[in-house]
N, C-alpha and C positions, 0 to 999 in steps of 0.2 A: 393341532394344536400350534401356537404360536412358535415362530422361529425366536431364539434368543437373541436378547439384544448385544449389538455389536458393538465392543470397546473399543477405545483409541488403541489400547494396548495389541488388539486383534489386528488394525488399520497397519500398525507399523511391523508388526508379525513378532513384538516380544513379550515375554512375561510381566507380570505385574511386579514382581523383583527386580526388573530391570534396573542397571546402574543409569547414572544420567547418560555416561559416555556410550552404555549400549543403545540408548533410546537413540542419541546424538547417530550416532554410526547407522542407524535402522531407517532412521527419518531419510541422511542422505542418499541410500541406496534405491530407498522407496520414490521419493522424489525423482531420481534419474528415468526410473523404470514408468512414473506415473505420468509424465509431463505430458502434454499433447504432441510435441514434437516428436517424441520417443515412442510414440504408440499405445500411449494411454488417453487420457481425459481431462477436460477442465473440471468435470467434477470429480474424479477420482485424485487428481492434483491437489484440490481443496480440501478433500477430508486425509491426505499424508500433512498435508500443512497446518490444516488447524489441529490434529492429531500430536502434531509436534509441539506446537503452541501451549496445548494444554498439557502435557505430560514434563514438558523440558522445565514448567516452572514448579518449583516446589511446592509452594503453597497451593497454586491449583491443582496441583497433581493431588493433595491429600482431600482438599475440594471435592474433586471429581471421584476420588475412589471412595469415597461417603455415601457417593451413591450408586454405586457398583452393588446390585442385588435389590435394590428399590423397585417396587414394580412400577411405579409412575414417577421414571426420573426426568428431572428440569428438562423444559424444551429447547428444541435446537434453534438457533435463530433464523436459520434459514427452514424453507418449508419442506418436509420430509416426503420424498419422492418413493422412497420404500420403507419396511419395517426394520432395516437393518442399518439406517443410518445411525450412528453414537449421537447421543446428545451432547450441549454443553449449557454449562451454565451462563448467565447473565453477568455483563460486564459489573466492574465495581467504580470507585472514584479513582483508583491509585494515579488515574493520569494526573490528577490535581496536586498530588504529593509533590516534595522538594524532589529534585534529580538525582539520582546517586548512580554511577560509573561505573561500568564493567570492564575490562579489571579495576579494581579502584587504582585510585593514585595514593593511597597509604602517605600521604605527605610529599609526596614527591613530585612538585607541581610540573617538573619536563619529563617525568616517566612516562614510558606508555610512545605509541605512534605521534599521539597530538597533546601538544603542552596542555595544563590544565587550564589556562587562560585564553585559548581559542575554545577547547571542550565546550566551555562556560556559555558561548555564545550560542543565541539561539537563530542568528542570518548570519549566513555566509555567501560571499559571492552576489553575482550580479547580471541580469539579463544580459545576453551576447548582444551585441548591436550590431547588424550586419552591414559587411561592408559596401564597398561600390557596387561591386560583381555581384553579392549577394542580394542585394536591394532590385537587382531586375528581375529576380525570380518571383513568381505569381503569389501574395498572401505572405512576403519577407516581412513589410513592414507592419501588418495587422497581426504577425506574431512577437514580434518586436514587443508593440505596444501593450498587448496582451499579456503579455511576460510580466511587464512592469508593472502593470493592475494587478495582477496574482500574488506578485510579490508584496505589494501594499495590502490586498485584502488578508492575507495570510498571518503578515506582521501583526498586523492593526486587530482584527477579529477572531484569531484563531490561538496565534501563540501565548497570548498574555492565561490561559485557562489550561497552557499543558507547560509547566515549565522545565521538562524533558525533551518537548522534543526541538528538534533543530531542521531548520530549514536553507536549504542548499541551492543555489539557483546556478544557472547558465553552466551546465555540466557536459561533458565530452567526453565518451569512453573509446577505446579503441572500435577498430571497426566501422567507422563514422555512426555510432550510436551517441545521439545530442539528445538530450533530456533538460526539457525547462528549469524544472523545481523536481525536486527531491524531496518529499518529508520522512524525517526518520523519527520513529517513537518505539522504542522497546524494539522486539523483532518484526514490526513493521515498514513497510517503505510504501508510501505513498507517492507513486508519479504523475508528473500533472505536466500536460502541454497547455498552452493559451491561446485563443485566437479572439482579436476585435471583431464583431459579426454586426452584419449589417442587418436591419430590421428584418420581420416576419419569423415565421414558425422553422423550425429543423426536426428531422427525423435522425435516428439513427438504430440501426438493425446489429449491432456491434461488431460491422465491418465498414459501413458506409455511413458518410455524412450527407444528407441531402437538404437542398433550401429549396423551398418552393419545388419541389420533385425532383430537381438537379444535382446531381452530385456537389459537393461543397468542398473544394480545396483537396490537397494533398494530404490527406489523415493516414500517419504512422504510426500512431499512439500503441495500437495493437500490436505490432512487433516490437517496437520500444519494449513494451513492459516484459516481453517474452524474453528479449535480450539482456535486460535488468536483472528478469526474475534469475537467470543462468548464471549472472556475473554474482550475484547473492542468493545463494541456494539457502546461507542458513534465516533468510529472511520470508516473510509473506509479502510480498508485492502486487500493488494493484496500479491501475492507472485511471486518469479524468483527464478529458480535453475540456477545459472552461470556454465558454462562450461569453464574453463579454459584450453585452450590449450600449448603444453611444447613449442611452436615454439615463437618466441617473435612476435607475430601477434593478435592484441584485435577482428580480424573477425573471426579469427579460433578458435574453428572448425565450421564447417557448420553446422546450426539444420533447417531441412525441417519442416515445418508444412503441414497438410492436407487442400486442400482450404475452408472443412467446418466447419473450427475450427474458431470458432469469437473470434479473439486475443483481442477483446476490451470490452469483457464481465469483470463484476466486478467479479464475483467469479472464474475467468480462471486464471490460475498458467501459466506462460510463461518460458519457456527455452531459455535462447540466452546464445552469448559467451560476451567477456566483452565489446566488444565495443556497441554492440545492449543492454548488459544492463545499461549502460550510459545513452545512448539516451533515453528508455523507463524510467527510473528513474525520469530523467529530465522534462519529460514529466508528469507522473503522481504527481510527486509532485508541479510543478509547477500549474497544473491545480486546486487544491483541494483549499477551503476559507480558508483565513489569512493563506498563505505557510510562513507569517513572523512570526507566533505567535509559542512561546513554551508552549506546555499543559501542564504546569508541574506535574500535578496528573498523568496522562499519562505517562510521563515520571520517575516519582518515580516510578511506578511498574514495569518499565521496567528495571529500576536500580536494582530493588528487585530481579528479574529474574535473572541478571546476577552476585548477589553478592556481591552488593556494601560495 
């Protein structure tokens, strides 16, 4: 006899009649224990975050509730490793809708942690130009030039299709956590670091970046993503390191992945060229709940980290 389908309610340990507050509280508890640094795993943390994304959105929750009890539920976007993995519906086109603000401004343009005129801007901050001493560090110039290229790329090719997405450049959190870019849409944050890369093929195994067989640079994006996730437990955080080639070709350089690397895992960090970055960011942001929502308190904290 086949095991019953595991539901998102079971993932969070709540009943189907749970209130929005009970779901949020359950998510916070589950996220703390499921995090890889707390003895959990990337796979378990993924399931907890996706469950919260589904159940925190009233419309998505209603659609999901209608799938319960159906013999052939909608397929999960990730490969199913076992029959107990809950399924999720395909993303909608909500990301193309006009932005809504949470909490709403209700006519008060200065209410809340961010003035409305600032919250309406899609781009905030600039790449942090390294100082004289910082330029002596290996890769400092390549990182700065890469961040400028990423900002232009996202602003020109991605933001026009995501009215509620907010790009914040040049962030620095406490504890020495620096982020080239944070892209916020709904309950999702994409953390992006950048490099101008020399020609040739690269490989990424989830931890180390290699160029022509040798380790390439001091890549800390994996630790950065975990730290940002800790700072924003209400959001689903994923990371990218984008390599900008010197040629006018967005799909150079080539980045190879070992077959065993699960590129869909929540805690994974992707290394991509400019063309692949745009495709993966579009998918990640559009799959999230309420992608046309601007989470104003989250945006305020990102802006503080960018030195607004």
